[in-house]
C-alpha positions, 0 to 999 in steps of 0.5 A: 139845315137852314141857310143861316146854319149853313152860312154860320158853319162855313164861317167857322170853317174859315175862322179855323182855317185862317187861324192855323194858316196865319200861325204857319205862314208867320213862323215860316216867313220869319224862319225862312227869310220870306217877307211874302210869307209874312205878308200872307200871314198878315192877310190871314190875320185880318181874314180871321177878324173879318170872318168874325165880322161875317159871323156876327153879320149873318147872325144879326141879319137873320133876326126876325122882323120886329116893330122897328124893322118890319122887313127884318135885319137883312141890310146888316149883311152888306154893311158887314161886307163893307167892313170886310172890304175895309179889312182887305184894303187895310191889309193890302196897304200894310203889305204894299208899304212893307214891301216897298220898305223891304225892296230897298233893304238888303236881306238874305235869300228865302229858304227853299223849304218855304216853297213846300209850305206855300204849295200846301197853302195854295191848294188849301186856300183854293179848296176853301174858296170853292167850298165857301163860295158854293155855300154863299150861293146856296144861302144868297149871302153877300158877306159869305161871298166876300169871305170866300174871296178872302180865300181866293185872294190869299191863294193868289198872294201865295202864288205870287210869293211862290213865284217870287221865292222861286226867282230869288232862289234860282237867280241867287244873289242880287235877286233877294227882292223878288220875294218883296216884289211878289208881295207888292204885286199881291197887294195890288191884286187884293185891292182889285178884289176889294172892288169886286166884293164892294160893288155887289154889296153897294148894289144891294144897299141901293136896291139895284136891279140885278135879279132878272133870272129871279123875276122870270122865275117869279112870273112863271110860278105866278102863272101856275096859280088858278085865277092869275091871268098874267103879271105886270110890274115885278120889283125885287130887292135883296136884304141879307139872304132873302129877296123882298118882292113887289108883284102886280098880277092881273085877274078877271075884272069881274071878280069880287074884291073877296075873290081877288083877295083870296087869289092874292093870298094863294099867289103869295103862299105859292111863291113862298113855297116854290121859291124859299129864298123869298121874304116879304111878298106884296101882291097888287091885283090889277083887273084883266079886261 
């Protein structure tokens, strides 16, 4: 299974899971007098929309290179990640606003059975987070990583809701707003996670140097190729699920242009074979005295 197929499969998993949970949370929140659960349902609804964006971004970013996009369409993925972060910020803002409104409004205590709903949701969302995060690492997908953090932030908001409802139920009348305070706390955590997702995507757009381990691996593989004496400059930039490489390699100064050219092609082929996530590889040959 290709990286694209793996990422798409993980995204469909997110869409299906979030759809089911949004319906469950919404119904439980309305009938169980819990705004924290309603807030959770709002977040899950935005998660559905953001997962669709991730799906579109993955499909578009994996389109092959063409005349207008010689390096492919990989930059579309961090742009989609920015949109996903926008959805997170929007949902956090809505939750915070509604929580503040509800804190000052008298309302009934949440129903005790909502805790069982929340317990199941917490377990499911943490499992979903770990599964999707694993797939994001396998595929080098920044937008899929953002989707994974949606699951984690959902789990955290559910934990906050669980604590808030528990406090309201244990302490009783006068503590009904504990549920709303929990939702307000969750909105702050969502905003913090939004930054954690946004920062790496921004680095990807700006070609920030974040690939020291990969550069070290490239240098080791290069030295395995006959004729390569060493490596000098090595620049790596990420685009979608691939890494584009500019590598300066040294060969014996006495070699002909044809021999140096052949070694460069052998080096490029070896790198692409040994490190499948590499995309465009440019080799610059330097004389080794």
